N, C-alpha and C positions, 0 to 999 in steps of 0.2 A: 385470602392470603395476598399481601402486597409484596411483590417480588422486585428486587433490583439486581441487575447484572452489572458487576463492576470488573472491568478488565484493566490489569496493570502490566505495563511494558517492562522489558528487561532492565532498563536503567533504574526503574523503581525497585527492582529486586536484586540489585547487583551484589549486595553484601548483607550481613546480619543486621546492621544498623538500619538499612533501608527497608528490609523485610519487617523489622519491628515497627517502623513508621507506617507501613502499609497495613499491618495488623491493627494499629491504633485507628486508622481510617475505617477499616472494615468493622471493627467493634463498635465504633460510633454509629455507623449505619444500622447495625444489628440491634443496638440498644434503643434506637429510635423506633423499633417495632417492625422493621422490614425483615422479610426472608431474603437472605443474601446468597447469591451465587457469584463466586469470584473466578475469573478466568485469568490464568497466569502465563506469561511468556517465560522463556528461558532466561536465566541471568544474563546481563549484558555481555555481548561478545561470545557467549558460549556456542550458539549455533554457527557463527562465522568460524570459530575455531574447529568445530566438527566438520564443516565444509572443507576447510583447509586440510584436515587430516585425510579426508576422502581424496582430494585432488593430488595429494602426495603419492597415492596408490595408482590412480588412473582417472582420467576425465570421464570415461564411459563405464562406470561401475554398475553392478546389478542394482536396480532401483529398489527392490524389496529390502535388501540388506542395508542400503543407504538410509531408507526410511526408519528402519529399526534403530540405527545409530542416531539420526537427527531428532528422534522423538524423546531422547533421554533428557535433554536440557530442561524441558517443561516439567518433567517429573521431579527434577531437583527442586524447582521452585515450589511446586504444590506441596511436596512433602515438608519442606522447611516452613512454609507459611502455615500449613495446617498444624504442625507441631507448635509453632509460636502461639497460635490462637488457643490451642488446648492448654498450653502452659499458663495462659492468662485466665483460665477458667471458662472459656467459651467452647462449647461443643462444636467440633469441626470434623470434616472428613475430606480426604484428598482422593480424587478420582482421575484416572487417566481418561483419554478420549473414549477408549473402548468401554471402560467401566461406567462412564457417563451416558452410554447408549448412543454415541455419535457414529452413525453408519454412513460410509462413503462408497463411492465407486472405486474401481481398482486401478486408477491412474496414479501410480506412485509418484510422489514429488509434486503433484498438482491435483490432488484428489478433490472431488466435489461432494459436499454433504448432501446425502439423499434423504435422510430421516434422522430424527433424534427421538429415541425412546426414553421418555422422561420419568418413567415410574420410579426408578431408584432415586433420582434427584428430588422428586416431589415428596417421596417418603422421608428422606433426610430433612427436607425443609419443614415438613409438618412436625418433625421431632425437634425443631428449633436448632438444627445443626447448620453451620455455615458450610456450604458445599464449595470446595476449591477444585476447579476443573483445569486440567492441562489443555492449554490452547494449542492450535496448530496441528492437531492430530485427530485421527479417528480410526475406524476399523471397518473392513469389508465384511460382508455376510459370511465369507469363508474364514474369518478370523485373522486376516492379515492387517498389520499395522500400516497406516498410511499417513502422509503429511499433506498439508493443504497449500504449500507454497509459502515463500517468505512473506511475513506479515500476516500469516494465517490465523493468529490468535484473535485479531479483530473480527474475522469471519466467524470464528467459534463463538465469540461473545454475542454478535448480532443474531446468529442462528439460535442460540440458547434463549435469547430474549424473545424471539419470535415464537419458539416452541413452547415456552413457559408463559406466554402472554404477560411478560414483565412490564412493570410500570415505567421503568427507565432502563436504558442501556448506556452506561457511563464508561467512556474510554479515558483512563487516567494515564498520562504519559509524562514526558519531561519538559513539555512546553505548555503554555497557558491555554492554547487552543489553536485555531487555524488562522494564519496571517496572510496578508495579501502578497507577501514575499517571504521566503525562508528567512527567519530572524538571524540565522548564522551568516547569511549573505547580505541581507538588506536590513541593517540594524534598526531603521526607523519605520519598518513596515507595520501598519496598524493591524490590530486584532480584528477579525471579522466575527461579530457576535451571532449572526444568523446566516445560514446558507441553505439553499435548496439542494435536494438530492442530486439533481443534474449538475449543478455547479461543483459540488464536492466530488462527484464522480470524475469530472474532467480534470479537476485539480489533482486528485489522487492518481489518475492514469497518466498524467503528464509530469509527475515528479514530486509532488507534495507528499512527504513521507509520514504525515500525521495519521492518515487512515489508509487502509488497503482498499483498492478500487472494488474488488469483489465483495468486500463487506458492505460498502456503500450501496452497491447494486442490490444486494440481498436485503438491506434495510429498506430501500425504495420499494422493492417488490412486496414486502411484508408490512410496510407502514411503521417500521420501528424508528422512533426518534432517537438520535444519537447525541449525547453530550460529550464534548471533548474538553479536558482540563488538565491542570498540572497536579500530579500526585504529591508534589513537594509543597505547594501553596494551598492545595485543596480547593482551588478556585476553578469553577466551570466557566470556560471562556467562550465556547462556540456551541451552538445547537444546530443540528442538521435535520431538516424535516422537509415536508412537501409544501412549504410556504411558496407563495407566488414569486416568480422571477422578476427582477428589475431588468427590463429590456435595455439593450444597448449600453450596458454598464460593464466595465472591465473589473472583474472580481479579484484576479490575482495574476502574478507572473511567476512561472515555475521554471525549474531547470533540472534536466537529467544530464549529469556531468559526464558520465562514462558511456558514450555512444560510439559505436564502431560502424563504419561503412565498408561493406564487402562488395566489391565490384566484380562482376563476372563478364568476361569478354568472349565473343565467338559463340554465344548461345543462340539457339534458334528462337526467333520471335514467338512469344506465346507458349514457349515450352517449359517455362519455369514453374507452372502451376504444381506439377508433381513434386518439385523440390520443396515448395512452400508447405505442401501437405505433409511431406516427410518431416520437416522441421516441427510442424504443429503436433504431429504424433509423439514427438520426443519432448513436448512441452516448451519449445522455443518459439517465442512470439517475435515476428518481424515487426519492428516499430513503424517502418514505412518502406515503400518500395517505389522505384522508378524503372522504366524500361524504354529503351529507344534503340531501334535497329537490332544489332547483335549484342547490345550491352544491357546489363541488368544491375541495378544497385539495391542492396538490402541493408537496412539499418538494424543493428542489434544492440542490446546491452552488452557491454564489454565482458561481463561475467559469463555470458553465453558463447563467447567467441570460440573457445577451444572445441566445445562440442559441435558448434555450427560448422567449423572448418572440417572436422572429421566427417560429418554427415554430407557436406557438400562434396568433399573429395570422393566419398563412396558413391554418391549419386551420379557424378560425372566420370566414374572410373573408366567407362568405355568411350569417352569423348575427350581424347588427349589434347584436342585443339582448344578446349575451354581453359582460359587463363583466369587467375584469381588475384585481385589486388585488395589491399587492406589499408584503410585510413583510421588510425586509432585516436586521432587528435580532435574529435568532434564532441559537441554537446547539443542537446535539444533545448532550446528556449521556447516556451509556450506562453501565450497570452490567453487567458480564460475569462469568459463572461458570456451572458446571454446575448446572442445576436452579434457577437464580435466578428464572426466569419462572414456574415452576409449583411449587405446594406449599410456598412459603416466604413470609416476610413482607417480602422485599426492597422490593417496590413500596410497601407501606404505610409502611415506615420511611423510604424516600426521600421520599415525599410529606410525611411529618411534618417532615423537615428543611426542605423547601421552604416549608411553612407557617410554621415558625419564622423563616425568612428573609424571609417575605412575598413569595415568588416564586410566581406562578401559571403552571404549565406550559401552553403553548398546545395541546399535544397529547402523548399518550404511548401507547406500545404495547409489547408484550412477546412474546418467543418463549421456547423452553425455556432458552436460554442467554444471553438479553439482555433488559434492561428499559431502554427509551430514553425520554427526555423532551425535548421542544422547549421551551427556556426563553429568557429574554431574554439576549442576547449580552453585554450590559454587565456582568452579574453572574455570568457562567458560570464563570469561573476560581475565583471565590470559592465558588461552589456545588460545583465539583469537589473542592476541598479539604475542604469540610465533609462531603460525602457520603463521600469517601475516609476521613476521620477516623472517621465513625460506622460505616461498613460494613466497613472493613478494619482500620484501626489498633486501634480499640476491641475488635473481635472477636478479633484476634490476641493482644491483651493479656490478654483473658479466658482464651483457650486456653493461654497460657503460664503463667498463674497456676494453672490447673487441673492442668497437668502437674507443677508444683512441688508442689502439694498431694498428688499421688499419690506 
């Protein structure tokens, strides 16, 4: 049995007309003789609206009940898509994460998939049914519904492809693939036809929104090749695999626009480990950290700020001398590529661009495959375009000229 897993994002499922187009796409694959598993996200903006409803009650809601609410969006999509397929004469069945056998741990809001019991899915596929699975969700062994974190439908798709030994894992979204810069910010950014897992992981983790980082990590671990393409054009633009890395090449420039710096003053040096552990227990990732003397700086996504402030205040409730400052006007600009952090001049050249633009980074750090800068949010899109022009467009122009000379 040749199995294909196809994941469709919320934009592709936003209304009845788009669901109908997705159904056409699925039927075409099914008629080609494949056994098809479809993973569906919630309709566009549905999950954000549900998050907003939660925040109107309280920022620190019971996580179990919050997951119950947030899992609803995907169930809307799978029901409508399955009914559309059935109305076209194609046998189909809609399954929630629990019904599909997706077992997770009990960390509500950021659950990790432990196992997928595939018997029900395989039985349906053998009966030539299209199986439409709700992304982003699973169930604990105690029967509690969990969610996998924002973008978790990508993780669902990759996990199902691995468990079913699928021939392909296709991520269909609203863009043609992965670009060297976000096409909404960098209009002339070229499409990248092939990426290594490590490159894609860094791009995803630093702000590229096409794939969720945890899904890429799972694909790397299980050898699942991912194809990314536009559900509107049905063109597959980028393949992500374990291909060899091109050393010392800038792959892309990414931007996380909504970054907040929380500065703590009068803390004891080395005493902030317990705070970071507390934040992690509540699913809050610290994007970066610096510490000097009695000061500590923590970078968060702005969406996590309200919860972070509550946890920080509680953590230091017995230390009234600790003061807290907040800078909401930052963004993280990252340059990604094999070897860019070591043995190259990428950081120097990027800092030169910032100097020309009279932008002073608040903070910067590097790893082997990434150099990141915290800069003023107001000029971050302008900076992305300039960095992209200098480190990608100009370099490729030089390379093309050299090839012609040869």
